[in-house]
C-alpha positions in Angstrom: 12.5 34.4 -13.3 15.4 36.8 -13.1 16.5 38.9 -16.1 19.6 36.8 -16.5 17.7 33.6 -16.6 15.2 35.1 -19.0 18.0 35.4 -21.5 17.8 31.7 -22.0 14.2 31.1 -21.0 11.1 30.9 -22.9 8.1 33.2 -23.3 4.8 31.4 -23.4 1.9 33.4 -24.7 -1.5 32.4 -23.4 -5.0 33.9 -23.6 -8.3 33.3 -25.3 -8.3 32.7 -29.0 -8.3 35.9 -31.0 -6.0 37.8 -28.7 -3.0 37.8 -31.0 -0.8 35.1 -29.6 0.5 33.8 -32.9 1.1 37.1 -34.6 2.7 38.7 -31.5 4.8 35.6 -31.0 6.2 35.7 -34.5 7.1 39.3 -34.0 8.8 38.6 -30.6 10.7 35.7 -32.2 12.0 37.9 -34.9 13.0 40.8 -32.6 14.7 38.6 -30.0 16.2 35.9 -32.3 14.2 33.2 -30.4 12.6 30.2 -32.0 8.9 30.6 -32.6 6.5 27.7 -32.2 2.7 27.5 -32.1 1.5 24.6 -29.9 -1.5 24.0 -32.1 0.7 23.6 -35.2 2.8 21.1 -33.3 -0.3 19.2 -32.2 -1.5 19.1 -35.8 1.9 17.9 -37.0 2.1 15.2 -34.3 -1.4 13.9 -35.1 -1.4 14.5 -38.9 -4.8 16.1 -38.5 -6.2 19.7 -38.3 -7.3 20.8 -34.8 -10.9 20.8 -35.9 -10.5 17.2 -37.2 -8.9 16.1 -33.9 -11.9 17.4 -32.0 -14.4 15.9 -34.4 -12.8 12.4 -34.7 -11.0 11.9 -31.4 -12.6 14.5 -29.0 -11.4 17.2 -26.7 -9.9 14.9 -24.1 -7.6 13.3 -26.7 -6.6 16.8 -27.9 -5.8 17.9 -24.3 -3.7 14.7 -23.8 -1.6 15.4 -26.9 -1.5 19.1 -26.0 0.0 18.2 -22.6 2.8 16.1 -24.3 3.6 18.9 -26.7 3.7 21.6 -24.0 6.1 19.4 -22.0 8.4 19.0 -25.0 8.3 22.7 -26.0 8.8 24.0 -22.4 12.1 22.0 -22.2 13.7 24.1 -24.9 15.6 27.3 -24.5 14.9 30.7 -26.2 11.5 29.8 -27.6 8.4 31.9 -28.0 5.5 29.5 -27.5 2.1 30.6 -28.7 -0.3 28.3 -26.8 -3.8 27.3 -27.6 -6.5 29.1 -25.7 -7.3 26.1 -23.4 -3.7 25.3 -22.5 -4.4 26.6 -19.0 -7.0 23.9 -18.4 -4.2 21.7 -17.3 -2.2 22.7 -14.2 0.6 20.5 -15.5 0.9 22.6 -18.6 1.1 25.8 -16.5 3.8 24.2 -14.3 5.8 23.1 -17.3 5.6 26.5 -19.0 6.8 28.2 -15.8 9.8 25.9 -15.2 11.9 27.5 -18.0 10.2 30.8 -18.8 7.5 33.4 -18.2 3.9 33.3 -19.1 2.3 36.3 -20.7 -1.4 36.5 -21.0 -2.8 38.4 -23.9 -6.3 39.8 -23.3 -8.9 41.7 -25.2 -12.4 43.1 -24.8 -15.0 40.4 -25.3 -16.7 42.1 -28.2 -13.4 42.5 -30.0 -12.5 38.8 -29.4 -15.9 37.8 -30.8 -15.5 40.0 -33.9 -12.0 38.6 -34.5 -13.0 34.9 -34.2 -16.6 34.8 -35.5 -17.1 33.0 -38.7 -13.8 31.1 -38.3 -14.7 27.4 -38.6 -11.1 26.2 -37.7 -11.7 27.0 -34.1 -13.9 24.0 -32.9 -14.9 25.3 -29.5 -16.5 28.5 -31.0 -17.4 27.5 -34.5 -21.1 28.4 -35.0 -21.5 29.7 -31.4 -23.4 32.8 -30.5 -21.9 35.9 -29.0 -23.3 34.9 -25.6 -21.9 31.4 -25.8 -18.4 32.8 -26.7 -18.7 35.3 -23.8 -19.5 32.4 -21.4 -16.5 30.5 -22.6 -14.3 33.6 -22.0 -15.7 33.9 -18.5 -15.2 30.2 -17.7 -11.5 30.5 -18.6 -10.8 33.9 -17.0 -9.8 32.5 -13.6 -7.4 30.0 -15.3 -5.5 32.7 -17.0 -4.5 34.2 -13.6 -1.5 31.8 -13.7 0.3 34.3 -16.0 3.2 36.5 -14.9 1.8 39.6 -16.7 -1.3 40.6 -18.7 -1.3 42.7 -21.8 -4.5 44.0 -23.4 -4.4 43.7 -27.2 -7.8 45.3 -27.8 -6.5 48.4 -29.5 -2.8 47.9 -30.0 -1.1 46.3 -32.9 0.9 43.0 -32.4 4.1 45.0 -32.8 3.2 47.3 -29.9 2.2 44.3 -27.8 5.5 42.6 -28.6 7.4 45.8 -27.6 5.5 45.9 -24.3 6.6 42.3 -23.5 10.2 43.2 -24.3 10.1 46.4 -22.3 8.5 44.6 -19.3 11.3 42.0 -19.1 14.1 44.2 -20.4 14.6 41.9 -23.3 16.5 43.2 -26.3 18.6 41.6 -28.9 
């Protein structure tokens, strides 16, 4: 997407849970004057249930179906920072929709750092109660899917503010 188009386009943040998508997205939104939206929050609002409850009562397939609807709606907006759930890339349609009107930035981090950030958090149904090895396996399973991103930024040792500045510098986006 050209720099001119990016002035109206969206920035979708993807990556495994715990890489800082929501926090970085909120900072980008404030710095650029873009709307911030977290796809998981939108899914919860649409269903009237927490993500963990959706997984427990309706299953992952239902969650992914609603996620696809939400991503389609969000990607049709202008000037939005979209913090996506970690598994959004499981659907090629989601990736296609996010690329239509924006760029995809994948936030990454060292596996140990991700595990430390997310362990003990019961609101993340795919990793709640999982061992370090099980989380590592899930990270590896998704690694190839994240290659759909336009750029990759490692968040292991940088603050969300530094990460947000890197995104802005990469695409020459300033308010």
